[in-house]
All heavy atoms as a GROMACS GRO file, in nm:
protein
  595
    1MET      N    1 -10.198  13.635   1.220
    1MET     CA    2 -10.093  13.726   1.266
    1MET      C    3 -10.090  13.725   1.412
    1MET      O    4 -10.178  13.729   1.490
    1MET     CB    5 -10.131  13.858   1.209
    1MET     CG    6 -10.043  13.972   1.253
    1MET     SD    7 -10.062  14.135   1.190
    1MET     CE    8 -10.216  14.159   1.118
    2ASP      N    9  -9.973  13.723   1.464
    2ASP     CA   10  -9.941  13.735   1.619
    2ASP      C   11  -9.921  13.878   1.655
    2ASP      O   12  -9.828  13.932   1.617
    2ASP     CB   13  -9.815  13.648   1.646
    2ASP     CG   14  -9.795  13.631   1.783
    2ASP    OD1   15  -9.860  13.696   1.869
    2ASP    OD2   16  -9.689  13.565   1.827
    3ALA      N   17 -10.008  13.925   1.732
    3ALA     CA   18 -10.007  14.072   1.780
    3ALA      C   19  -9.900  14.095   1.873
    3ALA      O   20  -9.855  14.214   1.889
    3ALA     CB   21 -10.137  14.100   1.836
    4THR      N   22  -9.831  13.997   1.922
    4THR     CA   23  -9.722  14.013   2.017
    4THR      C   24  -9.577  14.012   1.927
    4THR      O   25  -9.485  14.038   2.000
    4THR     CB   26  -9.711  13.906   2.118
    4THR    OG1   27  -9.689  13.774   2.067
    4THR    CG2   28  -9.838  13.910   2.206
    5ASP      N   29  -9.591  13.981   1.805
    5ASP     CA   30  -9.468  13.983   1.725
    5ASP      C   31  -9.483  14.050   1.593
    5ASP      O   32  -9.478  14.009   1.483
    5ASP     CB   33  -9.427  13.831   1.701
    5ASP     CG   34  -9.290  13.833   1.640
    5ASP    OD1   35  -9.208  13.922   1.655
    5ASP    OD2   36  -9.250  13.728   1.585
    6LEU      N   37  -9.515  14.191   1.588
    6LEU     CA   38  -9.532  14.270   1.476
    6LEU      C   39  -9.410  14.346   1.447
    6LEU      O   40  -9.336  14.377   1.531
    6LEU     CB   41  -9.645  14.364   1.508
    6LEU     CG   42  -9.778  14.317   1.541
    6LEU    CD1   43  -9.878  14.436   1.572
    6LEU    CD2   44  -9.834  14.244   1.416
    7THR      N   45  -9.400  14.360   1.318
    7THR     CA   46  -9.284  14.452   1.255
    7THR      C   47  -9.369  14.547   1.176
    7THR      O   48  -9.436  14.508   1.081
    7THR     CB   49  -9.173  14.362   1.186
    7THR    OG1   50  -9.116  14.269   1.275
    7THR    CG2   51  -9.081  14.461   1.120
    8LYS      N   52  -9.328  14.672   1.205
    8LYS     CA   53  -9.387  14.780   1.117
    8LYS      C   54  -9.295  14.871   1.065
    8LYS      O   55  -9.186  14.891   1.127
    8LYS     CB   56  -9.499  14.856   1.198
    8LYS     CG   57  -9.614  14.775   1.234
    8LYS     CD   58  -9.734  14.855   1.271
    8LYS     CE   59  -9.851  14.768   1.290
    8LYS     NZ   60  -9.980  14.848   1.309
    9GLU      N   61  -9.316  14.938   0.950
    9GLU     CA   62  -9.213  15.025   0.880
    9GLU      C   63  -9.283  15.160   0.859
    9GLU      O   64  -9.397  15.153   0.818
    9GLU     CB   65  -9.163  14.966   0.763
    9GLU     CG   66  -9.075  14.837   0.780
    9GLU     CD   67  -9.004  14.794   0.650
    9GLU    OE1   68  -9.025  14.850   0.548
    9GLU    OE2   69  -8.936  14.697   0.664
   10TYR      N   70  -9.194  15.268   0.888
   10TYR     CA   71  -9.252  15.398   0.862
   10TYR      C   72  -9.148  15.476   0.789
   10TYR      O   73  -9.026  15.473   0.826
   10TYR     CB   74  -9.288  15.466   0.997
   10TYR     CG   75  -9.375  15.395   1.093
   10TYR    CD1   76  -9.331  15.288   1.178
   10TYR    CD2   77  -9.515  15.418   1.082
   10TYR    CE1   78  -9.414  15.217   1.255
   10TYR    CE2   79  -9.602  15.342   1.179
   10TYR     CZ   80  -9.549  15.232   1.262
   10TYR     OH   81  -9.640  15.171   1.334
   11SER      N   82  -9.172  15.540   0.690
   11SER     CA   83  -9.076  15.616   0.603
   11SER      C   84  -9.100  15.757   0.578
   11SER      O   85  -9.224  15.797   0.572
   11SER     CB   86  -9.063  15.543   0.464
   11SER     OG   87  -8.964  15.610   0.398
   12ASN      N   88  -8.999  15.845   0.578
   12ASN     CA   89  -9.018  15.983   0.533
   12ASN      C   90  -8.962  15.991   0.392
   12ASN      O   91  -8.946  16.120   0.346
   12ASN     CB   92  -8.937  16.071   0.631
   12ASN     CG   93  -8.776  16.064   0.617
   12ASN    OD1   94  -8.731  15.986   0.542
   12ASN    ND2   95  -8.717  16.140   0.704
   13GLY      N   96  -8.930  15.887   0.319
   13GLY     CA   97  -8.884  15.899   0.183
   13GLY      C   98  -8.739  15.874   0.172
   13GLY      O   99  -8.688  15.824   0.066
   14GLU      N  100  -8.667  15.918   0.276
   14GLU     CA  101  -8.522  15.906   0.287
   14GLU      C  102  -8.478  15.790   0.367
   14GLU      O  103  -8.376  15.720   0.342
   14GLU     CB  104  -8.454  16.036   0.330
   14GLU     CG  105  -8.463  16.148   0.240
   14GLU     CD  106  -8.406  16.275   0.291
   14GLU    OE1  107  -8.355  16.270   0.406
   14GLU    OE2  108  -8.405  16.377   0.228
   15VAL      N  109  -8.544  15.777   0.480
   15VAL     CA  110  -8.513  15.670   0.570
   15VAL      C  111  -8.652  15.605   0.623
   15VAL      O  112  -8.738  15.662   0.626
   15VAL     CB  113  -8.438  15.731   0.706
   15VAL    CG1  114  -8.537  15.827   0.783
   15VAL    CG2  115  -8.390  15.626   0.798
   16THR      N  116  -8.634  15.464   0.642
   16THR     CA  117  -8.742  15.393   0.686
   16THR      C  118  -8.715  15.336   0.835
   16THR      O  119  -8.604  15.281   0.851
   16THR     CB  120  -8.774  15.266   0.592
   16THR    OG1  121  -8.806  15.321   0.475
   16THR    CG2  122  -8.887  15.186   0.646
   17ILE      N  123  -8.794  15.369   0.916
   17ILE     CA  124  -8.785  15.321   1.063
   17ILE      C  125  -8.858  15.186   1.072
   17ILE      O  126  -8.975  15.177   1.026
   17ILE     CB  127  -8.858  15.428   1.160
   17ILE    CG1  128  -8.793  15.560   1.158
   17ILE    CG2  129  -8.852  15.367   1.304
   17ILE    CD1  130  -8.870  15.664   1.218
   18VAL      N  131  -8.782  15.090   1.131
   18VAL     CA  132  -8.849  14.959   1.151
   18VAL      C  133  -8.865  14.935   1.303
   18VAL      O  134  -8.776  14.954   1.380
   18VAL     CB  135  -8.742  14.851   1.101
   18VAL    CG1  136  -8.812  14.714   1.112
   18VAL    CG2  137  -8.724  14.879   0.952
   19TRP      N  138  -8.992  14.902   1.331
   19TRP     CA  139  -9.024  14.885   1.481
   19TRP      C  140  -9.067  14.736   1.504
   19TRP      O  141  -9.159  14.700   1.427
   19TRP     CB  142  -9.135  14.987   1.513
   19TRP     CG  143  -9.179  14.957   1.672
   19TRP    CD1  144  -9.109  14.972   1.783
   19TRP    CD2  145  -9.308  14.919   1.710
   19TRP    NE1  146  -9.190  14.950   1.885
   19TRP    CE2  147  -9.302  14.925   1.841
   19TRP    CE3  148  -9.426  14.893   1.634
   19TRP    CZ2  149  -9.420  14.884   1.921
   19TRP    CZ3  150  -9.544  14.852   1.714
   19TRP    CH2  151  -9.538  14.845   1.852
   20LYS      N  152  -9.017  14.679   1.590
   20LYS     CA  153  -9.050  14.538   1.632
   20LYS      C  154  -9.101  14.542   1.776
   20LYS      O  155  -9.037  14.564   1.873
   20LYS     CB  156  -8.928  14.433   1.632
   20LYS     CG  157  -8.875  14.428   1.485
   20LYS     CD  158  -8.766  14.330   1.477
   20LYS     CE  159  -8.711  14.316   1.321
   20LYS     NZ  160  -8.614  14.226   1.312
   21ASN      N  161  -9.234  14.524   1.784
   21ASN     CA  162  -9.304  14.543   1.921
   21ASN      C  163  -9.257  14.431   2.016
   21ASN      O  164  -9.246  14.467   2.137
   21ASN     CB  165  -9.450  14.548   1.903
   21ASN     CG  166  -9.517  14.414   1.870
   21ASN    OD1  167  -9.452  14.320   1.817
   21ASN    ND2  168  -9.642  14.386   1.922
   22SER      N  169  -9.224  14.323   1.965
   22SER     CA  170  -9.181  14.220   2.067
   22SER      C  171  -9.049  14.245   2.144
   22SER      O  172  -9.027  14.197   2.251
   22SER     CB  173  -9.175  14.077   1.997
   22SER     OG  174  -9.065  14.080   1.905
   23LEU      N  175  -8.964  14.338   2.080
   23LEU     CA  176  -8.851  14.368   2.147
   23LEU      C  177  -8.853  14.512   2.234
   23LEU      O  178  -8.766  14.528   2.309
   23LEU     CB  179  -8.748  14.395   2.035
   23LEU     CG  180  -8.705  14.286   1.943
   23LEU    CD1  181  -8.593  14.322   1.836
   23LEU    CD2  182  -8.641  14.167   2.035
   24CYS      N  183  -8.961  14.579   2.210
   24CYS     CA  184  -8.977  14.705   2.282
   24CYS      C  185  -8.994  14.683   2.426
   24CYS      O  186  -9.072  14.621   2.471
   24CYS     CB  187  -9.086  14.790   2.224
   24CYS     SG  188  -9.118  14.951   2.278
   25LYS      N  189  -8.896  14.764   2.499
   25LYS     CA  190  -8.901  14.760   2.647
   25LYS      C  191  -8.958  14.887   2.712
   25LYS      O  192  -8.963  14.907   2.822
   25LYS     CB  193  -8.757  14.738   2.699
   25LYS     CG  194  -8.689  14.612   2.662
   25LYS     CD  195  -8.771  14.494   2.702
   25LYS     CE  196  -8.693  14.370   2.649
   25LYS     NZ  197  -8.770  14.258   2.641
   26HIS      N  198  -9.019  14.968   2.627
   26HIS     CA  199  -9.079  15.095   2.660
   26HIS      C  200  -8.995  15.189   2.755
   26HIS      O  201  -9.050  15.248   2.839
   26HIS     CB  202  -9.221  15.064   2.732
   26HIS     CG  203  -9.306  14.967   2.642
   26HIS    ND1  204  -9.370  15.023   2.531
   26HIS    CD2  205  -9.340  14.850   2.659
   26HIS    CE1  206  -9.433  14.917   2.480
   26HIS    NE2  207  -9.424  14.812   2.555
   27ALA      N  208  -8.869  15.198   2.711
   27ALA     CA  209  -8.784  15.292   2.779
   27ALA      C  210  -8.810  15.434   2.751
   27ALA      O  211  -8.760  15.534   2.810
   27ALA     CB  212  -8.637  15.262   2.747
   28ALA      N  213  -8.886  15.460   2.640
   28ALA     CA  214  -8.929  15.586   2.589
   28ALA      C  215  -8.808  15.686   2.544
   28ALA      O  216  -8.828  15.799   2.529
   28ALA     CB  217  -9.014  15.651   2.688
   29GLU      N  218  -8.701  15.616   2.511
   29GLU     CA  219  -8.591  15.710   2.455
   29GLU      C  220  -8.626  15.774   2.326
   29GLU      O  221  -8.578  15.879   2.303
   29GLU     CB  222  -8.454  15.624   2.450
   29GLU     CG  223  -8.405  15.578   2.568
   29GLU     CD  224  -8.349  15.698   2.658
   29GLU    OE1  225  -8.297  15.793   2.609
   29GLU    OE2  226  -8.381  15.680   2.785
   30CYS      N  227  -8.705  15.697   2.246
   30CYS     CA  228  -8.740  15.757   2.122
   30CYS      C  229  -8.827  15.883   2.139
   30CYS      O  230  -8.810  15.985   2.081
   30CYS     CB  231  -8.822  15.653   2.039
   30CYS     SG  232  -8.956  15.573   2.115
   31VAL      N  233  -8.923  15.866   2.241
   31VAL     CA  234  -9.010  15.989   2.267
   31VAL      C  235  -8.940  16.103   2.329
   31VAL      O  236  -8.955  16.215   2.294
   31VAL     CB  237  -9.132  15.941   2.359
   31VAL    CG1  238  -9.222  16.061   2.394
   31VAL    CG2  239  -9.207  15.823   2.305
   32LYS      N  240  -8.848  16.075   2.417
   32LYS     CA  241  -8.763  16.178   2.482
   32LYS      C  242  -8.675  16.248   2.378
   32LYS      O  243  -8.653  16.370   2.398
   32LYS     CB  244  -8.673  16.112   2.592
   32LYS     CG  245  -8.753  16.059   2.710
   32LYS     CD  246  -8.655  15.991   2.815
   32LYS     CE  247  -8.728  15.908   2.906
   32LYS     NZ  248  -8.639  15.810   2.983
   33ASN      N  249  -8.608  16.172   2.284
   33ASN     CA  250  -8.515  16.219   2.201
   33ASN      C  251  -8.582  16.281   2.066
   33ASN      O  252  -8.508  16.365   2.004
   33ASN     CB  253  -8.418  16.122   2.164
   33ASN     CG  254  -8.315  16.096   2.274
   33ASN    OD1  255  -8.228  16.178   2.307
   33ASN    ND2  256  -8.336  15.984   2.349
   34ASN      N  257  -8.698  16.244   2.030
   34ASN     CA  258  -8.758  16.293   1.906
   34ASN      C  259  -8.904  16.295   1.928
   34ASN      O  260  -8.978  16.227   1.844
   34ASN     CB  261  -8.709  16.207   1.793
   34ASN     CG  262  -8.720  16.288   1.666
   34ASN    OD1  263  -8.793  16.388   1.648
   34ASN    ND2  264  -8.643  16.244   1.564
   35PRO      N  265  -8.959  16.382   2.008
   35PRO     CA  266  -9.112  16.379   2.034
   35PRO      C  267  -9.191  16.422   1.909
   35PRO      O  268  -9.309  16.406   1.903
   35PRO     CB  269  -9.123  16.474   2.157
   35PRO     CG  270  -9.004  16.555   2.139
   35PRO     CD  271  -8.898  16.481   2.099
   36GLU      N  272  -9.121  16.486   1.819
   36GLU     CA  273  -9.195  16.530   1.697
   36GLU      C  274  -9.234  16.408   1.615
   36GLU      O  275  -9.335  16.411   1.537
   36GLU     CB  276  -9.110  16.613   1.603
   36GLU     CG  277  -9.066  16.748   1.670
   36GLU     CD  278  -8.932  16.732   1.761
   36GLU    OE1  279  -8.865  16.621   1.756
   36GLU    OE2  280  -8.901  16.820   1.826
   37VAL      N  281  -9.162  16.293   1.623
   37VAL     CA  282  -9.180  16.181   1.548
   37VAL      C  283  -9.256  16.068   1.617
   37VAL      O  284  -9.338  15.997   1.570
   37VAL     CB  285  -9.054  16.117   1.495
   37VAL    CG1  286  -9.068  15.981   1.430
   37VAL    CG2  287  -8.988  16.212   1.394
   38PHE      N  288  -9.226  16.047   1.745
   38PHE     CA  289  -9.268  15.941   1.825
   38PHE      C  290  -9.385  15.987   1.918
   38PHE      O  291  -9.365  16.058   2.020
   38PHE     CB  292  -9.151  15.870   1.898
   38PHE     CG  293  -9.053  15.812   1.808
   38PHE    CD1  294  -8.945  15.883   1.771
   38PHE    CD2  295  -9.073  15.683   1.751
   38PHE    CE1  296  -8.848  15.837   1.691
   38PHE    CE2  297  -8.976  15.632   1.671
   38PHE     CZ  298  -8.864  15.715   1.627
   39HIS      N  299  -9.508  15.938   1.886
   39HIS     CA  300  -9.637  15.964   1.962
   39HIS      C  301  -9.690  15.840   2.014
   39HIS      O  302  -9.780  15.790   1.939
   39HIS     CB  303  -9.727  16.047   1.872
   39HIS     CG  304  -9.668  16.162   1.821
   39HIS    ND1  305  -9.685  16.301   1.876
   39HIS    CD2  306  -9.597  16.190   1.700
   39HIS    CE1  307  -9.621  16.385   1.801
   39HIS    NE2  308  -9.563  16.323   1.684
   40PRO      N  309  -9.659  15.777   2.131
   40PRO     CA  310  -9.708  15.639   2.159
   40PRO      C  311  -9.856  15.639   2.184
   40PRO      O  312  -9.911  15.535   2.181
   40PRO     CB  313  -9.630  15.622   2.293
   40PRO     CG  314  -9.579  15.752   2.343
   40PRO     CD  315  -9.573  15.845   2.225
   41LYS      N  316  -9.926  15.745   2.200
   41LYS     CA  317 -10.074  15.746   2.223
   41LYS      C  318 -10.156  15.769   2.096
   41LYS      O  319 -10.286  15.771   2.101
   41LYS     CB  320 -10.118  15.840   2.332
   41LYS     CG  321 -10.054  15.801   2.471
   41LYS     CD  322 -10.092  15.902   2.583
   41LYS     CE  323 -10.016  15.850   2.702
   41LYS     NZ  324 -10.056  15.932   2.813
   42GLU      N  325 -10.091  15.777   1.995
   42GLU     CA  326 -10.157  15.796   1.855
   42GLU      C  327 -10.136  15.687   1.763
   42GLU      O  328 -10.040  15.602   1.779
   42GLU     CB  329 -10.104  15.930   1.799
   42GLU     CG  330 -10.138  16.053   1.882
   42GLU     CD  331 -10.070  16.176   1.812
   42GLU    OE1  332 -10.039  16.178   1.692
   42GLU    OE2  333 -10.051  16.282   1.888
   43LYS      N  334 -10.215  15.674   1.653
   43LYS     CA  335 -10.194  15.575   1.554
   43LYS      C  336 -10.203  15.663   1.418
   43LYS      O  337 -10.295  15.722   1.385
   43LYS     CB  338 -10.310  15.475   1.550
   43LYS     CG  339 -10.286  15.382   1.675
   43LYS     CD  340 -10.369  15.265   1.660
   43LYS     CE  341 -10.353  15.171   1.782
   43LYS     NZ  342 -10.413  15.040   1.766
   44PRO      N  343 -10.104  15.641   1.333
   44PRO     CA  344  -9.981  15.573   1.353
   44PRO      C  345  -9.897  15.654   1.474
   44PRO      O  346  -9.907  15.775   1.477
   44PRO     CB  347  -9.912  15.575   1.224
   44PRO     CG  348  -9.957  15.697   1.156
   44PRO     CD  349 -10.097  15.718   1.203
   45TRP      N  350  -9.814  15.574   1.547
   45TRP     CA  351  -9.747  15.638   1.656
   45TRP      C  352  -9.608  15.684   1.608
   45TRP      O  353  -9.545  15.768   1.683
   45TRP     CB  354  -9.742  15.553   1.770
   45TRP     CG  355  -9.631  15.440   1.760
   45TRP    CD1  356  -9.648  15.310   1.686
   45TRP    CD2  357  -9.504  15.433   1.824
   45TRP    NE1  358  -9.529  15.248   1.706
   45TRP    CE2  359  -9.445  15.312   1.790
   45TRP    CE3  360  -9.437  15.526   1.911
   45TRP    CZ2  361  -9.312  15.285   1.836
   45TRP    CZ3  362  -9.312  15.487   1.948
   45TRP    CH2  363  -9.254  15.378   1.913
   46ILE      N  364  -9.569  15.658   1.488
   46ILE     CA  365  -9.438  15.704   1.443
   46ILE      C  366  -9.474  15.784   1.311
   46ILE      O  367  -9.537  15.735   1.214
   46ILE     CB  368  -9.338  15.590   1.400
   46ILE    CG1  369  -9.308  15.503   1.526
   46ILE    CG2  370  -9.218  15.645   1.339
   46ILE    CD1  371  -9.224  15.387   1.503
   47ILE      N  372  -9.435  15.914   1.321
   47ILE     CA  373  -9.459  15.989   1.183
   47ILE      C  374  -9.323  16.054   1.154
   47ILE      O  375  -9.282  16.173   1.191
   47ILE     CB  376  -9.555  16.113   1.237
   47ILE    CG1  377  -9.690  16.042   1.294
   47ILE    CG2  378  -9.588  16.195   1.114
   47ILE    CD1  379  -9.772  16.143   1.354
   48PRO      N  380  -9.245  15.980   1.064
   48PRO     CA  381  -9.114  16.030   1.034
   48PRO      C  382  -9.110  16.160   0.947
   48PRO      O  383  -8.998  16.212   0.939
   48PRO     CB  384  -9.050  15.914   0.947
   48PRO     CG  385  -9.176  15.833   0.913
   48PRO     CD  386  -9.274  15.854   1.004
   49GLU      N  387  -9.211  16.194   0.887
   49GLU     CA  388  -9.216  16.319   0.808
   49GLU      C  389  -9.192  16.445   0.892
   49GLU      O  390  -9.156  16.553   0.846
   49GLU     CB  391  -9.347  16.332   0.742
   49GLU     CG  392  -9.378  16.227   0.634
   49GLU     CD  393  -9.442  16.102   0.693
   49GLU    OE1  394  -9.477  16.102   0.812
   49GLU    OE2  395  -9.466  16.009   0.614
   50ASN      N  396  -9.218  16.428   1.038
   50ASN     CA  397  -9.194  16.540   1.122
   50ASN      C  398  -9.058  16.572   1.175
   50ASN      O  399  -9.035  16.656   1.255
   50ASN     CB  400  -9.275  16.518   1.246
   50ASN     CG  401  -9.434  16.517   1.225
   50ASN    OD1  402  -9.479  16.565   1.114
   50ASN    ND2  403  -9.514  16.488   1.318
   51SER      N  404  -8.950  16.510   1.111
   51SER     CA  405  -8.814  16.528   1.156
   51SER      C  406  -8.728  16.505   1.032
   51SER      O  407  -8.754  16.453   0.930
   51SER     CB  408  -8.781  16.433   1.269
   51SER     OG  409  -8.644  16.460   1.320
   52THR      N  410  -8.595  16.539   1.057
   52THR     CA  411  -8.494  16.515   0.962
   52THR      C  412  -8.450  16.374   0.968
   52THR      O  413  -8.453  16.308   1.074
   52THR     CB  414  -8.366  16.611   0.981
   52THR    OG1  415  -8.305  16.582   1.104
   52THR    CG2  416  -8.414  16.759   0.983
   53THR      N  417  -8.385  16.326   0.855
   53THR     CA  418  -8.335  16.194   0.857
   53THR      C  419  -8.224  16.178   0.959
   53THR      O  420  -8.208  16.075   1.022
   53THR     CB  421  -8.283  16.167   0.714
   53THR    OG1  422  -8.401  16.159   0.624
   53THR    CG2  423  -8.214  16.021   0.703
   54ASP      N  424  -8.138  16.283   0.965
   54ASP     CA  425  -8.019  16.255   1.063
   54ASP      C  426  -8.065  16.258   1.209
   54ASP      O  427  -8.022  16.174   1.277
   54ASP     CB  428  -7.935  16.392   1.045
   54ASP     CG  429  -7.843  16.391   0.924
   54ASP    OD1  430  -7.825  16.271   0.860
   54ASP    OD2  431  -7.804  16.494   0.883
   55LYS      N  432  -8.176  16.334   1.245
   55LYS     CA  433  -8.228  16.322   1.375
   55LYS      C  434  -8.290  16.195   1.404
   55LYS      O  435  -8.286  16.134   1.513
   55LYS     CB  436  -8.320  16.437   1.408
   55LYS     CG  437  -8.360  16.448   1.549
   55LYS     CD  438  -8.430  16.581   1.587
   55LYS     CE  439  -8.470  16.581   1.735
   55LYS     NZ  440  -8.536  16.698   1.771
   56ILE      N  441  -8.358  16.140   1.304
   56ILE     CA  442  -8.426  16.005   1.320
   56ILE      C  443  -8.325  15.898   1.340
   56ILE      O  444  -8.335  15.811   1.427
   56ILE     CB  445  -8.507  15.979   1.191
   56ILE    CG1  446  -8.636  16.062   1.186
   56ILE    CG2  447  -8.551  15.829   1.184
   56ILE    CD1  448  -8.708  16.058   1.055
   57ILE      N  449  -8.212  15.914   1.263
   57ILE     CA  450  -8.103  15.800   1.278
   57ILE      C  451  -8.034  15.813   1.413
   57ILE      O  452  -8.014  15.708   1.484
   57ILE     CB  453  -8.000  15.823   1.170
   57ILE    CG1  454  -8.060  15.783   1.035
   57ILE    CG2  455  -7.874  15.737   1.198
   57ILE    CD1  456  -7.973  15.808   0.916
   58THR      N  457  -8.015  15.939   1.466
   58THR     CA  458  -7.956  15.958   1.601
   58THR      C  459  -8.058  15.895   1.701
   58THR      O  460  -8.013  15.836   1.797
   58THR     CB  461  -7.933  16.100   1.624
   58THR    OG1  462  -7.836  16.148   1.528
   58THR    CG2  463  -7.887  16.127   1.764
   59THR      N  464  -8.175  15.924   1.697
   59THR     CA  465  -8.278  15.871   1.779
   59THR      C  466  -8.288  15.723   1.782
   59THR      O  467  -8.292  15.662   1.893
   59THR     CB  468  -8.420  15.939   1.754
   59THR    OG1  469  -8.406  16.079   1.765
   59THR    CG2  470  -8.522  15.885   1.855
   60VAL      N  471  -8.304  15.672   1.670
   60VAL     CA  472  -8.305  15.519   1.653
   60VAL      C  473  -8.190  15.444   1.717
   60VAL      O  474  -8.193  15.346   1.787
   60VAL     CB  475  -8.336  15.476   1.508
   60VAL    CG1  476  -8.320  15.326   1.485
   60VAL    CG2  477  -8.472  15.521   1.462
   61ASN      N  478  -8.072  15.500   1.698
   61ASN     CA  479  -7.941  15.448   1.757
   61ASN      C  480  -7.945  15.447   1.902
   61ASN      O  481  -7.863  15.392   1.972
   61ASN     CB  482  -7.824  15.519   1.697
   61ASN     CG  483  -7.800  15.487   1.556
   61ASN    OD1  484  -7.839  15.372   1.505
   61ASN    ND2  485  -7.732  15.566   1.481
   62LYS      N  486  -8.034  15.528   1.968
   62LYS     CA  487  -8.035  15.544   2.118
   62LYS      C  488  -8.134  15.439   2.179
   62LYS      O  489  -8.153  15.430   2.311
   62LYS     CB  490  -8.087  15.680   2.157
   62LYS     CG  491  -7.970  15.780   2.131
   62LYS     CD  492  -8.006  15.918   2.179
   62LYS     CE  493  -7.902  16.015   2.153
   62LYS     NZ  494  -7.917  16.162   2.193
   63CYS      N  495  -8.209  15.368   2.085
   63CYS     CA  496  -8.302  15.268   2.143
   63CYS      C  497  -8.234  15.156   2.206
   63CYS      O  498  -8.152  15.075   2.159
   63CYS     CB  499  -8.383  15.200   2.030
   63CYS     SG  500  -8.507  15.080   2.076
   64PRO      N  501  -8.249  15.141   2.344
   64PRO     CA  502  -8.180  15.042   2.429
   64PRO      C  503  -8.214  14.891   2.395
   64PRO      O  504  -8.135  14.806   2.412
   64PRO     CB  505  -8.193  15.082   2.572
   64PRO     CG  506  -8.324  15.142   2.564
   64PRO     CD  507  -8.345  15.225   2.430
   65SER      N  508  -8.334  14.865   2.347
   65SER     CA  509  -8.375  14.731   2.331
   65SER      C  510  -8.358  14.677   2.200
   65SER      O  511  -8.365  14.564   2.164
   65SER     CB  512  -8.537  14.729   2.369
   65SER     OG  513  -8.596  14.807   2.264
   66GLY      N  514  -8.329  14.765   2.093
   66GLY     CA  515  -8.314  14.723   1.961
   66GLY      C  516  -8.445  14.717   1.884
   66GLY      O  517  -8.449  14.654   1.773
   67ALA      N  518  -8.552  14.754   1.944
   67ALA     CA  519  -8.685  14.739   1.890
   67ALA      C  520  -8.699  14.837   1.760
   67ALA      O  521  -8.773  14.815   1.668
   67ALA     CB  522  -8.794  14.784   1.982
   68LEU      N  523  -8.615  14.946   1.762
   68LEU     CA  524  -8.616  15.039   1.654
   68LEU      C  525  -8.482  15.017   1.567
   68LEU      O  526  -8.378  15.018   1.631
   68LEU     CB  527  -8.619  15.184   1.702
   68LEU     CG  528  -8.754  15.237   1.758
   68LEU    CD1  529  -8.739  15.370   1.818
   68LEU    CD2  530  -8.862  15.223   1.660
   69THR      N  531  -8.496  14.998   1.445
   69THR     CA  532  -8.385  15.013   1.358
   69THR      C  533  -8.428  15.087   1.235
   69THR      O  534  -8.536  15.141   1.232
   69THR     CB  535  -8.343  14.872   1.310
   69THR    OG1  536  -8.456  14.799   1.246
   69THR    CG2  537  -8.299  14.781   1.424
   70TYR      N  538  -8.332  15.106   1.131
   70TYR     CA  539  -8.360  15.198   1.032
   70TYR      C  540  -8.286  15.128   0.906
   70TYR      O  541  -8.182  15.072   0.924
   70TYR     CB  542  -8.331  15.330   1.040
   70TYR     CG  543  -8.193  15.366   1.045
   70TYR    CD1  544  -8.122  15.406   0.934
   70TYR    CD2  545  -8.115  15.363   1.166
   70TYR    CE1  546  -7.975  15.428   0.928
   70TYR    CE2  547  -7.990  15.388   1.176
   70TYR     CZ  548  -7.914  15.420   1.059
   70TYR     OH  549  -7.785  15.444   1.058
   71TYR      N  550  -8.331  15.173   0.782
   71TYR     CA  551  -8.250  15.158   0.668
   71TYR      C  552  -8.278  15.284   0.574
   71TYR      O  553  -8.382  15.338   0.580
   71TYR     CB  554  -8.278  15.033   0.596
   71TYR     CG  555  -8.415  15.005   0.545
   71TYR    CD1  556  -8.463  15.067   0.412
   71TYR    CD2  557  -8.511  14.930   0.620
   71TYR    CE1  558  -8.584  15.023   0.379
   71TYR    CE2  559  -8.641  14.916   0.569
   71TYR     CZ  560  -8.676  14.956   0.459
   71TYR     OH  561  -8.813  14.952   0.406
   72LEU      N  562  -8.168  15.314   0.500
   72LEU     CA  563  -8.184  15.425   0.411
   72LEU      C  564  -8.242  15.382   0.278
   72LEU      O  565  -8.208  15.275   0.241
   72LEU     CB  566  -8.047  15.491   0.379
   72LEU     CG  567  -7.978  15.553   0.517
   72LEU    CD1  568  -7.834  15.593   0.473
   72LEU    CD2  569  -8.052  15.661   0.559
   73ASN      N  570  -8.331  15.462   0.230
   73ASN     CA  571  -8.403  15.423   0.106
   73ASN      C  572  -8.314  15.457  -0.013
   73ASN      O  573  -8.246  15.562  -0.008
   73ASN     CB  574  -8.541  15.507   0.096
   73ASN     CG  575  -8.630  15.469   0.217
   73ASN    OD1  576  -8.629  15.357   0.274
   73ASN    ND2  577  -8.714  15.564   0.248
   74LYS      N  578  -8.320  15.374  -0.117
   74LYS     CA  579  -8.249  15.402  -0.242
   74LYS      C  580  -8.309  15.523  -0.303
   74LYS      O  581  -8.430  15.520  -0.322
   74LYS     CB  582  -8.237  15.274  -0.321
   74LYS     CG  583  -8.170  15.168  -0.257
   74LYS     CD  584  -8.177  15.045  -0.344
   74LYS     CE  585  -8.089  14.930  -0.272
   74LYS     NZ  586  -8.090  14.807  -0.369
   75LYS      N  587  -8.218  15.585  -0.366
   75LYS     CA  588  -8.273  15.705  -0.447
   75LYS      C  589  -8.293  15.671  -0.588
   75LYS      O  590  -8.233  15.588  -0.643
   75LYS     CB  591  -8.176  15.826  -0.443
   75LYS     CG  592  -8.168  15.883  -0.294
   75LYS     CD  593  -8.087  16.001  -0.292
   75LYS     CE  594  -8.083  16.051  -0.143
   75LYS     NZ  595  -8.012  16.172  -0.130
   0.00000   0.00000   0.00000
């Protein structure tokens, strides 16, 4: 496994956040816009259960590098 090219997924049951570390530019827009979910000094650093799906989607869409994406989970 290449530690510089990881893809991790985090879900709150409704939406899954996909993070690609190789694309992350550390602009911290996720932390600024949704500090309830994004905790860069903790593991896991993304805790989607701490926010609403709408707020998560809005936050992910502000990621300037494209390191964060999402998909809606099927019901």
